[in-house]
FIGUVEX-761114 format. One line per 10 residues: number of its first residue (from 1); for each residue x, y, z of C-alpha. Coordinates in nm, 2 decimals. Example, Ala and Ser with C-alpha at 12.3 -4.5 7.8 and 13.67 -1.06 7.14 Angstrom:
! residues 2
1> 1.23,-0.45,0.78 ~ 1.37,-0.11,0.71
This chain:
! residues 745
1> 9.00,7.63,11.81 ~ 9.30,7.42,11.87 ~ 9.65,7.41,12.01 ~ 9.77,7.63,11.75 ~ 9.49,7.66,11.49 ~ 9.32,7.99,11.55 ~ 9.62,8.14,11.74 ~ 9.81,8.45,11.65 ~ 10.14,8.34,11.49 ~ 10.38,8.57,11.32
11> 10.48,8.48,10.97 ~ 10.80,8.27,11.01 ~ 11.04,8.49,10.79 ~ 10.91,8.81,10.92 ~ 11.24,8.88,11.13 ~ 11.45,8.79,10.85 ~ 11.28,9.03,10.63 ~ 11.27,9.31,10.88 ~ 11.64,9.28,10.96 ~ 11.77,9.24,10.59
21> 11.87,8.89,10.62 ~ 11.64,8.77,10.37 ~ 11.79,8.72,10.02 ~ 11.58,8.86,9.72 ~ 11.66,8.78,9.37 ~ 11.78,9.14,9.33 ~ 12.04,9.09,9.60 ~ 12.19,8.79,9.44 ~ 12.52,8.80,9.23 ~ 12.66,8.49,9.06
31> 13.00,8.43,8.94 ~ 13.07,8.59,8.58 ~ 12.72,8.75,8.58 ~ 12.63,9.01,8.34 ~ 12.33,9.27,8.35 ~ 12.08,9.35,8.11 ~ 11.85,9.64,8.04 ~ 11.53,9.61,7.82 ~ 11.48,9.81,7.51 ~ 11.13,9.90,7.55
41> 10.90,10.06,7.29 ~ 10.84,10.43,7.28 ~ 10.53,10.40,7.07 ~ 10.19,10.22,7.14 ~ 10.15,10.04,6.79 ~ 10.38,9.99,6.50 ~ 10.67,9.81,6.36 ~ 11.02,9.84,6.42 ~ 11.19,9.93,6.10 ~ 11.55,9.96,6.23
51> 11.74,9.95,6.57 ~ 12.07,10.13,6.56 ~ 12.29,10.01,6.85 ~ 12.62,10.08,6.68 ~ 12.72,10.35,6.95 ~ 12.62,10.12,7.24 ~ 12.87,9.84,7.11 ~ 13.16,10.11,7.13 ~ 13.10,10.15,7.49 ~ 13.37,9.96,7.71
61> 13.19,9.69,7.91 ~ 12.90,9.63,7.66 ~ 12.89,9.27,7.58 ~ 12.60,9.26,7.32 ~ 12.27,9.41,7.22 ~ 12.01,9.15,7.14 ~ 11.70,9.21,6.91 ~ 11.39,8.99,6.80 ~ 11.63,8.83,6.56 ~ 11.83,8.69,6.84
71> 11.54,8.50,7.02 ~ 11.27,8.23,6.92 ~ 10.98,8.36,6.73 ~ 10.74,8.09,6.86 ~ 10.44,8.23,7.03 ~ 10.35,8.16,7.38 ~ 10.10,8.28,7.64 ~ 10.27,8.42,7.95 ~ 9.97,8.32,8.16 ~ 10.02,7.95,8.09
81> 9.97,7.74,8.41 ~ 10.07,7.39,8.30 ~ 10.18,7.17,8.01 ~ 9.93,7.19,7.72 ~ 9.73,7.45,7.88 ~ 9.48,7.54,7.61 ~ 9.50,7.92,7.59 ~ 9.55,8.14,7.29 ~ 9.91,8.21,7.22 ~ 9.99,8.57,7.12
91> 10.33,8.68,7.26 ~ 10.69,8.63,7.16 ~ 10.99,8.70,7.40 ~ 11.08,9.01,7.21 ~ 10.87,9.18,6.94 ~ 10.93,9.33,6.59 ~ 10.56,9.45,6.61 ~ 10.51,9.66,6.91 ~ 10.16,9.69,7.05 ~ 10.20,9.92,7.37
101> 10.45,10.17,7.52 ~ 10.69,9.93,7.70 ~ 10.66,9.63,7.47 ~ 10.99,9.46,7.46 ~ 11.19,9.51,7.15 ~ 11.55,9.41,7.27 ~ 11.81,9.40,7.56 ~ 12.14,9.56,7.62 ~ 12.39,9.32,7.81 ~ 12.69,9.48,7.99
111> 12.93,9.40,8.26 ~ 12.76,9.64,8.51 ~ 12.41,9.79,8.54 ~ 12.56,10.14,8.51 ~ 12.72,10.05,8.16 ~ 12.40,9.87,8.05 ~ 12.19,10.20,8.13 ~ 12.44,10.40,7.98 ~ 12.45,10.21,7.64 ~ 12.06,10.19,7.65
121> 12.05,10.58,7.62 ~ 12.26,10.56,7.29 ~ 12.03,10.34,7.12 ~ 11.79,10.47,6.85 ~ 11.50,10.29,6.70 ~ 11.29,10.38,6.39 ~ 10.93,10.27,6.36 ~ 10.65,10.25,6.12 ~ 10.38,10.39,6.35 ~ 10.03,10.29,6.36
131> 9.72,10.47,6.52 ~ 9.68,10.31,6.87 ~ 9.34,10.18,7.01 ~ 9.34,10.26,7.38 ~ 8.98,10.20,7.51 ~ 8.81,9.87,7.52 ~ 8.48,10.00,7.39 ~ 8.65,10.14,7.08 ~ 8.86,9.83,7.03 ~ 8.57,9.62,7.05
141> 8.40,9.74,6.74 ~ 8.73,9.85,6.56 ~ 8.81,9.72,6.21 ~ 9.18,9.73,6.30 ~ 9.29,9.41,6.49 ~ 9.59,9.44,6.72 ~ 9.69,9.10,6.64 ~ 9.66,8.95,6.29 ~ 9.41,8.66,6.31 ~ 9.27,8.74,6.66
151> 8.98,8.94,6.71 ~ 9.02,9.24,6.96 ~ 8.74,9.09,7.14 ~ 8.89,8.78,7.23 ~ 8.61,8.59,7.35 ~ 8.25,8.61,7.52 ~ 8.13,8.43,7.82 ~ 7.77,8.43,7.90 ~ 7.63,8.25,8.21 ~ 7.35,8.28,8.47
161> 6.99,8.32,8.42 ~ 6.84,8.26,8.06 ~ 6.89,8.59,7.84 ~ 6.52,8.59,7.71 ~ 6.37,8.53,8.06 ~ 6.58,8.81,8.21 ~ 6.47,9.05,7.93 ~ 6.11,8.96,7.98 ~ 6.14,9.00,8.36 ~ 6.31,9.34,8.32
171> 6.04,9.46,8.08 ~ 5.76,9.36,8.32 ~ 5.89,9.54,8.61 ~ 5.75,9.87,8.76 ~ 6.08,10.05,8.71 ~ 6.40,10.00,8.50 ~ 6.73,10.11,8.62 ~ 7.07,10.14,8.40 ~ 7.41,10.24,8.49 ~ 7.72,10.26,8.30
181> 8.05,10.25,8.49 ~ 8.40,10.30,8.37 ~ 8.69,10.15,8.58 ~ 9.07,10.23,8.49 ~ 9.36,10.00,8.50 ~ 9.57,10.00,8.81 ~ 9.89,9.84,8.90 ~ 9.98,9.58,9.17 ~ 10.28,9.79,9.28 ~ 10.44,9.54,9.50
191> 10.75,9.71,9.66 ~ 10.99,9.46,9.51 ~ 11.02,9.54,9.14 ~ 11.07,9.25,8.88 ~ 11.39,9.06,8.90 ~ 11.53,8.76,8.73 ~ 11.86,8.59,8.68 ~ 11.90,8.35,8.38 ~ 12.19,8.12,8.41 ~ 12.26,7.87,8.12
201> 12.57,7.64,8.17 ~ 12.64,7.28,8.08 ~ 12.33,7.26,7.88 ~ 12.11,7.32,8.19 ~ 11.92,7.65,8.23 ~ 11.84,7.79,8.59 ~ 11.61,8.07,8.64 ~ 11.60,8.27,8.97 ~ 11.29,8.47,8.96 ~ 11.02,8.70,9.15
211> 10.75,8.46,9.03 ~ 10.44,8.31,9.19 ~ 10.44,8.01,8.94 ~ 10.78,7.84,8.92 ~ 10.67,7.51,8.74 ~ 10.47,7.74,8.48 ~ 10.78,7.93,8.40 ~ 10.97,7.59,8.38 ~ 10.73,7.49,8.11 ~ 10.73,7.80,7.94
221> 11.12,7.82,7.92 ~ 11.13,7.43,7.80 ~ 10.87,7.52,7.52 ~ 11.04,7.83,7.39 ~ 11.38,7.72,7.40 ~ 11.32,7.36,7.30 ~ 11.48,7.20,7.62 ~ 11.38,6.90,7.81 ~ 11.19,6.99,8.16 ~ 11.46,6.81,8.33
231> 11.72,7.06,8.22 ~ 11.54,7.37,8.32 ~ 11.52,7.47,8.69 ~ 11.31,7.75,8.83 ~ 11.40,7.89,9.18 ~ 11.20,8.14,9.36 ~ 11.40,8.33,9.63 ~ 11.22,8.55,9.90 ~ 10.95,8.72,9.73 ~ 10.89,9.10,9.82
241> 10.50,9.10,9.73 ~ 10.33,9.01,9.42 ~ 9.94,9.06,9.45 ~ 9.90,8.86,9.13 ~ 10.14,9.07,8.92 ~ 10.41,8.79,8.93 ~ 10.20,8.51,8.84 ~ 10.28,8.53,8.46 ~ 10.62,8.53,8.28 ~ 10.74,8.90,8.24
251> 11.12,8.90,8.21 ~ 11.21,8.54,8.26 ~ 11.23,8.43,7.92 ~ 11.44,8.74,7.83 ~ 11.70,8.66,8.08 ~ 11.69,8.30,8.00 ~ 11.74,8.37,7.62 ~ 12.02,8.61,7.68 ~ 12.20,8.39,7.89 ~ 12.18,8.11,7.64
261> 12.32,8.33,7.40 ~ 12.62,8.48,7.59 ~ 12.68,8.17,7.80 ~ 12.70,8.37,8.11 ~ 12.44,8.46,8.39 ~ 12.23,8.75,8.30 ~ 12.06,8.95,8.56 ~ 11.75,9.18,8.47 ~ 11.60,9.42,8.74 ~ 11.32,9.65,8.62
271> 11.31,10.00,8.77 ~ 10.98,10.12,8.91 ~ 10.89,10.28,8.59 ~ 10.96,9.99,8.38 ~ 10.76,9.78,8.62 ~ 10.47,9.99,8.58 ~ 10.47,10.00,8.19 ~ 10.61,9.67,8.10 ~ 10.47,9.41,8.35 ~ 10.10,9.35,8.42
281> 9.80,9.54,8.56 ~ 9.43,9.49,8.69 ~ 9.21,9.51,8.38 ~ 9.03,9.82,8.33 ~ 8.66,9.79,8.26 ~ 8.32,9.91,8.10 ~ 8.03,9.79,8.29 ~ 7.67,9.82,8.18 ~ 7.41,9.70,8.44 ~ 7.03,9.70,8.35
291> 6.77,9.59,8.63 ~ 6.40,9.55,8.65 ~ 6.28,9.64,8.99 ~ 5.94,9.67,9.14 ~ 5.84,9.98,9.36 ~ 5.86,9.75,9.68 ~ 6.24,9.72,9.61 ~ 6.22,9.38,9.46 ~ 6.48,9.32,9.19 ~ 6.30,9.09,8.93
301> 6.63,9.05,8.71 ~ 6.97,9.21,8.62 ~ 7.14,9.20,8.29 ~ 7.53,9.25,8.37 ~ 7.75,9.33,8.09 ~ 8.13,9.39,8.11 ~ 8.42,9.47,7.86 ~ 8.75,9.43,8.03 ~ 9.04,9.60,7.90 ~ 9.31,9.31,7.86
311> 9.58,9.52,7.72 ~ 9.81,9.43,7.42 ~ 9.82,9.07,7.44 ~ 9.58,8.78,7.52 ~ 9.75,8.67,7.84 ~ 9.50,8.61,8.12 ~ 9.21,8.77,7.91 ~ 8.96,8.47,7.92 ~ 9.07,8.34,8.25 ~ 8.98,8.68,8.44
321> 8.64,8.69,8.25 ~ 8.57,8.33,8.33 ~ 8.66,8.36,8.68 ~ 8.43,8.68,8.73 ~ 8.13,8.52,8.57 ~ 8.08,8.29,8.88 ~ 8.12,8.54,9.16 ~ 7.81,8.74,9.12 ~ 7.61,8.42,9.10 ~ 7.75,8.31,9.42
331> 7.63,8.61,9.60 ~ 7.29,8.73,9.45 ~ 7.00,8.47,9.44 ~ 6.77,8.63,9.19 ~ 6.76,8.59,8.81 ~ 7.10,8.77,8.70 ~ 7.26,8.73,8.36 ~ 7.61,8.79,8.32 ~ 7.81,8.85,7.99 ~ 8.16,8.92,7.97
341> 8.43,8.99,7.69 ~ 8.78,9.07,7.73 ~ 8.92,9.31,7.47 ~ 9.27,9.39,7.36 ~ 9.39,9.74,7.33 ~ 9.72,9.91,7.28 ~ 9.79,9.94,7.64 ~ 10.00,9.76,7.89 ~ 9.92,9.39,7.95 ~ 9.64,9.31,8.20
351> 9.68,8.99,8.42 ~ 9.62,8.88,8.77 ~ 9.56,9.10,9.06 ~ 9.42,9.05,9.40 ~ 9.05,8.94,9.35 ~ 9.09,8.84,8.98 ~ 8.80,9.02,8.82 ~ 8.58,9.02,9.15 ~ 8.65,9.37,9.25 ~ 8.53,9.52,8.91
361> 8.21,9.30,8.91 ~ 8.11,9.40,9.27 ~ 8.18,9.76,9.21 ~ 7.92,9.74,8.94 ~ 7.66,9.56,9.13 ~ 7.70,9.74,9.46 ~ 7.69,10.10,9.30 ~ 7.40,10.00,9.11 ~ 7.19,9.86,9.39 ~ 7.29,10.15,9.62
371> 7.14,10.38,9.35 ~ 6.81,10.18,9.32 ~ 6.78,10.18,9.70 ~ 6.85,10.56,9.73 ~ 6.60,10.65,9.44 ~ 6.33,10.43,9.61 ~ 6.40,10.58,9.96 ~ 6.51,10.23,10.09 ~ 6.81,10.15,10.32 ~ 7.07,9.99,10.09
381> 7.14,9.73,10.35 ~ 6.75,9.62,10.37 ~ 6.74,9.62,9.99 ~ 7.07,9.42,9.95 ~ 6.98,9.16,10.20 ~ 6.65,9.09,10.01 ~ 6.87,8.96,9.72 ~ 7.15,8.79,9.88 ~ 7.22,8.41,9.87 ~ 7.09,8.23,10.19
391> 7.27,7.93,10.33 ~ 6.93,7.78,10.40 ~ 6.83,7.78,10.04 ~ 7.13,7.62,9.89 ~ 7.29,7.27,9.88 ~ 7.56,7.31,10.13 ~ 7.76,7.00,9.98 ~ 7.78,7.15,9.63 ~ 7.73,7.52,9.68 ~ 7.93,7.55,10.00
401> 7.83,7.72,10.33 ~ 7.76,8.09,10.23 ~ 7.76,8.32,10.56 ~ 7.74,8.65,10.35 ~ 7.40,8.74,10.53 ~ 7.57,8.67,10.86 ~ 7.86,8.90,10.77 ~ 7.62,9.17,10.68 ~ 7.41,9.14,11.03 ~ 7.73,9.14,11.24
411> 7.89,9.42,11.05 ~ 7.58,9.63,11.07 ~ 7.59,9.57,11.45 ~ 7.95,9.65,11.49 ~ 7.94,9.98,11.28 ~ 7.61,10.08,11.46 ~ 7.47,10.16,11.10 ~ 7.13,10.29,11.24 ~ 7.26,10.51,11.50 ~ 7.53,10.65,11.27
421> 7.25,10.75,11.02 ~ 7.11,10.97,11.29 ~ 7.45,11.10,11.40 ~ 7.56,11.19,11.06 ~ 7.22,11.37,10.98 ~ 7.27,11.59,11.27 ~ 7.63,11.67,11.18 ~ 7.54,11.76,10.83 ~ 7.27,11.98,10.95 ~ 7.52,12.17,11.18
431> 7.81,12.19,10.97 ~ 7.85,12.41,10.65 ~ 8.22,12.32,10.56 ~ 8.21,11.95,10.59 ~ 7.96,11.68,10.50 ~ 7.98,11.32,10.63 ~ 7.82,11.00,10.48 ~ 7.80,10.61,10.53 ~ 7.83,10.34,10.28 ~ 7.81,9.97,10.26
441> 7.92,9.70,10.02 ~ 7.94,9.33,9.98 ~ 8.18,9.09,9.78 ~ 8.28,8.74,9.72 ~ 8.57,8.56,9.59 ~ 8.65,8.17,9.53 ~ 8.91,7.96,9.68 ~ 9.08,7.73,9.43 ~ 9.03,7.68,9.05 ~ 8.86,7.35,9.03
451> 8.66,7.27,8.81 ~ 8.80,7.52,8.57 ~ 9.11,7.28,8.52 ~ 9.32,7.06,8.76 ~ 9.39,7.18,9.10 ~ 9.66,6.98,9.27 ~ 9.97,6.98,9.48 ~ 10.23,6.73,9.58 ~ 10.39,6.78,9.94 ~ 10.69,6.61,10.12
461> 10.76,6.60,10.49 ~ 11.07,6.43,10.65 ~ 11.12,6.35,11.02 ~ 11.51,6.43,11.12 ~ 11.71,6.25,11.38 ~ 11.67,6.52,11.63 ~ 11.28,6.52,11.61 ~ 11.27,6.84,11.37 ~ 11.11,6.84,11.03 ~ 11.18,6.93,10.69
471> 10.88,7.04,10.47 ~ 10.91,7.06,10.09 ~ 10.61,7.25,9.93 ~ 10.64,7.45,9.62 ~ 10.41,7.70,9.78 ~ 10.52,8.06,9.68 ~ 10.50,8.27,10.00 ~ 10.46,8.62,9.89 ~ 10.46,8.77,10.23 ~ 10.10,8.66,10.29
481> 10.21,8.39,10.54 ~ 10.05,8.09,10.34 ~ 10.36,7.87,10.44 ~ 10.33,7.97,10.79 ~ 9.96,7.87,10.79 ~ 10.06,7.53,10.63 ~ 10.31,7.48,10.91 ~ 10.04,7.55,11.17 ~ 9.83,7.30,11.03 ~ 10.10,7.04,11.02
491> 10.20,7.12,11.38 ~ 9.85,7.09,11.51 ~ 9.82,6.74,11.39 ~ 10.19,6.61,11.48 ~ 10.20,6.82,11.80 ~ 10.52,7.01,11.72 ~ 10.58,7.38,11.73 ~ 10.59,7.58,11.41 ~ 10.96,7.66,11.45 ~ 11.02,7.27,11.42
501> 10.92,7.28,11.07 ~ 11.18,7.41,10.82 ~ 11.06,7.47,10.46 ~ 11.28,7.54,10.15 ~ 11.26,7.79,9.89 ~ 11.06,7.70,9.58 ~ 11.29,7.50,9.35 ~ 11.14,7.29,9.05 ~ 11.43,7.05,9.08 ~ 11.39,6.97,9.45
511> 11.03,7.04,9.53 ~ 10.73,6.83,9.44 ~ 10.50,6.98,9.18 ~ 10.25,7.25,9.25 ~ 10.00,7.44,9.02 ~ 10.12,7.77,9.15 ~ 10.00,8.03,9.40 ~ 9.69,8.22,9.28 ~ 9.32,8.17,9.31 ~ 9.35,8.19,9.69
521> 9.49,7.83,9.69 ~ 9.74,7.90,9.98 ~ 9.52,7.76,10.24 ~ 9.22,7.61,10.10 ~ 9.40,7.38,9.86 ~ 9.79,7.37,9.98 ~ 9.66,7.39,10.35 ~ 9.43,7.09,10.30 ~ 9.72,6.92,10.14 ~ 9.94,7.01,10.44
531> 9.65,6.85,10.66 ~ 9.66,6.53,10.45 ~ 10.04,6.52,10.47 ~ 10.04,6.59,10.85 ~ 9.79,6.30,10.90 ~ 10.01,6.08,10.70 ~ 10.31,6.16,10.90 ~ 10.14,6.10,11.22 ~ 10.05,5.73,11.09 ~ 10.40,5.69,10.99
541> 10.54,5.78,11.35 ~ 10.28,5.55,11.52 ~ 10.36,5.28,11.28 ~ 10.71,5.30,11.39 ~ 10.63,5.33,11.76 ~ 10.43,5.00,11.72 ~ 10.73,4.81,11.60 ~ 10.95,4.96,11.85 ~ 10.74,4.92,12.16 ~ 10.52,4.61,12.05
551> 10.21,4.79,12.14 ~ 9.85,4.84,11.99 ~ 9.83,5.14,11.75 ~ 9.48,5.23,11.85 ~ 9.59,5.31,12.20 ~ 9.87,5.55,12.09 ~ 9.85,5.92,12.07 ~ 10.10,6.21,11.99 ~ 10.15,6.50,12.25 ~ 10.43,6.77,12.26
561> 10.65,6.57,12.01 ~ 10.61,6.25,12.21 ~ 10.44,5.92,12.16 ~ 10.21,5.82,12.46 ~ 10.04,5.49,12.53 ~ 9.75,5.63,12.73 ~ 9.91,5.86,12.99 ~ 10.24,5.67,12.97 ~ 10.51,5.83,12.78 ~ 10.69,5.61,12.55
571> 10.94,5.79,12.34 ~ 11.00,6.12,12.17 ~ 11.04,6.19,11.78 ~ 11.39,6.17,11.78 ~ 11.39,5.82,11.92 ~ 11.15,5.73,11.66 ~ 11.36,5.85,11.37 ~ 11.67,5.68,11.51 ~ 11.50,5.35,11.56 ~ 11.37,5.37,11.18
581> 11.72,5.44,11.07 ~ 11.90,5.18,11.27 ~ 11.64,4.90,11.30 ~ 11.43,4.94,10.99 ~ 11.69,5.08,10.76 ~ 11.47,5.38,10.64 ~ 11.40,5.75,10.70 ~ 11.05,5.86,10.80 ~ 10.92,6.08,10.52 ~ 10.59,6.10,10.37
591> 10.49,6.22,10.01 ~ 10.13,6.30,9.93 ~ 9.93,6.43,9.64 ~ 9.62,6.64,9.69 ~ 9.36,6.74,9.44 ~ 9.09,6.98,9.52 ~ 8.74,6.85,9.42 ~ 8.56,7.16,9.52 ~ 8.60,7.53,9.50 ~ 8.46,7.74,9.78
601> 8.35,8.10,9.81 ~ 8.46,8.34,10.08 ~ 8.23,8.66,10.15 ~ 8.28,8.99,10.30 ~ 8.04,9.28,10.41 ~ 8.21,9.62,10.47 ~ 8.09,9.95,10.61 ~ 8.25,10.29,10.59 ~ 8.20,10.64,10.73 ~ 8.37,10.93,10.54
611> 8.40,11.30,10.58 ~ 8.42,11.54,10.28 ~ 8.55,11.87,10.28 ~ 8.34,12.09,10.08 ~ 8.58,12.35,9.98 ~ 8.84,12.10,9.84 ~ 8.64,11.78,9.77 ~ 8.90,11.58,9.99 ~ 8.76,11.26,10.12 ~ 8.87,11.15,10.46
621> 8.78,10.79,10.58 ~ 8.67,10.80,10.94 ~ 8.57,10.46,11.03 ~ 8.58,10.11,10.87 ~ 8.43,9.76,10.95 ~ 8.48,9.46,10.77 ~ 8.32,9.12,10.84 ~ 8.43,8.81,10.66 ~ 8.31,8.46,10.62 ~ 8.66,8.29,10.53
631> 8.57,7.97,10.72 ~ 8.78,7.86,11.01 ~ 9.06,8.11,11.11 ~ 9.41,7.92,11.08 ~ 9.63,8.22,11.19 ~ 9.43,8.51,11.35 ~ 9.72,8.74,11.32 ~ 9.77,8.65,10.96 ~ 9.40,8.68,10.85 ~ 9.38,9.01,11.03
641> 9.68,9.14,10.87 ~ 9.55,9.01,10.52 ~ 9.22,9.18,10.58 ~ 9.36,9.50,10.69 ~ 9.59,9.52,10.39 ~ 9.33,9.43,10.15 ~ 9.13,9.73,10.30 ~ 9.42,9.95,10.23 ~ 9.45,9.85,9.86 ~ 9.09,9.88,9.82
651> 9.10,10.24,9.96 ~ 9.36,10.34,9.69 ~ 9.14,10.17,9.44 ~ 8.84,10.39,9.54 ~ 9.00,10.71,9.60 ~ 9.34,10.77,9.43 ~ 9.49,10.49,9.21 ~ 9.46,10.49,8.84 ~ 9.65,10.43,8.51 ~ 9.57,10.69,8.24
661> 9.72,10.73,7.90 ~ 9.76,11.03,7.66 ~ 9.65,10.99,7.29 ~ 9.98,10.82,7.21 ~ 9.95,10.56,7.46 ~ 10.18,10.70,7.72 ~ 10.12,10.61,8.09 ~ 10.08,10.94,8.29 ~ 10.10,10.79,8.64 ~ 10.44,10.62,8.58
671> 10.61,10.67,8.91 ~ 10.53,10.65,9.28 ~ 10.49,11.03,9.30 ~ 10.22,11.05,9.02 ~ 10.07,10.72,9.10 ~ 9.91,10.77,9.46 ~ 9.89,10.46,9.69 ~ 9.67,10.51,9.98 ~ 9.94,10.59,10.26 ~ 9.93,10.46,10.62
681> 9.87,10.81,10.75 ~ 9.54,10.83,10.55 ~ 9.42,10.49,10.70 ~ 9.11,10.49,10.92 ~ 9.03,10.32,11.23 ~ 8.96,9.97,11.11 ~ 8.75,9.69,11.30 ~ 8.74,9.33,11.19 ~ 8.55,9.02,11.27 ~ 8.50,8.67,11.11
691> 8.21,8.42,11.09 ~ 8.37,8.09,11.16 ~ 8.11,7.83,11.10 ~ 8.34,7.66,10.84 ~ 8.29,7.50,10.50 ~ 8.39,7.17,10.36 ~ 8.70,7.12,10.12 ~ 8.95,7.33,10.33 ~ 9.17,7.23,10.65 ~ 8.94,7.24,10.96
701> 8.68,7.44,10.76 ~ 8.89,7.72,10.64 ~ 8.83,7.90,10.31 ~ 9.04,8.22,10.21 ~ 9.08,8.58,10.29 ~ 9.36,8.75,10.10 ~ 9.17,8.82,9.77 ~ 8.82,8.86,9.90 ~ 8.95,9.13,10.15 ~ 8.97,9.37,9.87
711> 8.67,9.29,9.69 ~ 8.41,9.52,9.88 ~ 8.61,9.81,9.97 ~ 8.60,10.05,9.67 ~ 8.21,10.01,9.62 ~ 8.17,10.06,10.00 ~ 8.37,10.40,9.96 ~ 8.20,10.52,9.66 ~ 7.87,10.45,9.82 ~ 7.98,10.64,10.14
721> 8.09,10.95,9.93 ~ 7.75,10.94,9.74 ~ 7.56,10.92,10.06 ~ 7.76,11.24,10.19 ~ 7.71,11.44,9.87 ~ 7.35,11.32,9.83 ~ 7.41,11.22,9.47 ~ 7.46,10.92,9.28 ~ 7.81,10.87,9.13 ~ 7.98,10.59,8.94
731> 8.32,10.77,8.92 ~ 8.62,10.55,9.03 ~ 8.86,10.66,9.17 ~ 8.64,10.93,9.33 ~ 8.91,11.20,9.33 ~ 8.86,11.52,9.51 ~ 8.84,11.70,9.19 ~ 8.55,11.49,9.08 ~ 8.38,11.52,9.43 ~ 8.40,11.90,9.41
741> 8.26,11.89,9.06 ~ 7.96,11.69,9.17 ~ 7.90,11.91,9.48 ~ 7.90,12.24,9.27 ~ 7.67,12.08,8.99
């Protein structure tokens, strides 16, 4: 598109990460630092009667053992986004009442990690144990509340078409289809586990954390420990992945409180098992879908109902359900009623994960429509297309520019859907040991959070004396390249190279305020802010050039870090900066605020071919095509990487990943050996493309990709498996055992 926009640009810290130069929180060591190990509940529901840590205190090098008596009892919500965020508060830093296996009941502090781990093994806890409630359907109707004064069914959000109208339309249809789909919890499983250092000294608290939301952590620490905001600093060093799991406060407040208590820096690093049981998950769900359909394949109306398993505390419960409620209505154009309720259970806390409710919703709709198409003898693409939102039927200014149908058309062409159907039929007729199938699915996800609540960022850019730039953005890059994209946007406008712009780590004391990195804000909101910032810097440079050279501003342009008067070179950026300092007694810096006033929706259409071994039930993905409407592509290398990574994550969701619990609430898949990620050796051939007509509200017409990338994947694969075995299935993940069971029925 432009000089830089649309090019393939590596993320700017890739080399530092690959060579080990990047400093993560887990790498850091402060003077006089001690180490903490969390004491985690071994039961799913009950009350701590006593904690015996007398033997731990006898171990040389143990500093202290802290329990709920040593921390504030004030309740908070770890999913808080900003000061006075009106969300239900149900958590405490550590708990006397425990509500899931992995709930925090204390912390051991020692001179070394090894001593802390040794001491932890000597601690015994006596509980008053209650019967846990592990399933959202059971919890929704249970007389036992997991939290006193808060219903297990935290809230209900209903939106879309009128309920009575939907019921009437379904009743009037030729046919009625109903599906019930159970989806398990899954884990974000970023390679870097949760790490934090709390450092309280001179009445000032500094927290170094693996977080996506430094300013929210600052507010939480200020509220819980009754400290002024200017005495709390939160810093995000290099972050080794997050996928939403590091949006909420997990260990930050424990390390902060422990440091306040012992007046030393306290470092807590969770093990893989601890990160899996004591951090955050993607909500499990129970979905019930009911549609009235005429024999020609017209869906008259759909009643979509979902209960999400939000785990043991309120957290993001209402946020996820609320976000989910809009997505189906942005994709389907016929009467659809959505009703969603988050339900608390005695399982690990659910929070943000890539897609934030959209994957569950579109699993439900895609599997349901695929089944209807199959039973009516229709092509699932043909049937789906009849019911998708059409850009020619919406107000582009208020709705945005939905190119979902264009994604389907382009993807169907790339995948060669019609010819593949014939090839697969021939293959299956000739082969007794293997069977193949193809599947299709669509998805949508928003960019930005407006109008749910404020959606803003402040940004600062300074021109240095040598013509380079410093950029202050509290944008939490998680390896997704959002900072690189922002620098590309700035570079495009002020005609520099990306390498000429240096950004700092996120630091609430030195960076302007940002809402946080979630809801696909990195390009759509923060990138639009970067565009606004770059335009302001361009004007500032030109203003100084006018004073320096006594010329007409309208005749000036920027090119290759120089100012031109027509075709005549006037000066470079270094000369501009030096003139401003010497003659105008100032530096050239610009600070802007940007607030997003419109959320926009990204779309994707995915296509897959699978092969199933009839003797084992194992599923191999042979071919995969994904086409997305993400608006204008800013960084082609970045967007391709994000889409391919999202596909990998979605393949795991479809085929292997799950969190299941025994009757006492113990997680069975509590390490990388038991929790099967979809490995690189299992990846299929992937082909991608993008519809780039653009949309308003984002920089150069850009929207988002990172979250939407994962949304259509699981239903696409499940539909392909159903096509291969010739039977409808709603199992997710669709394990080889389940496939074999269906084949042999």
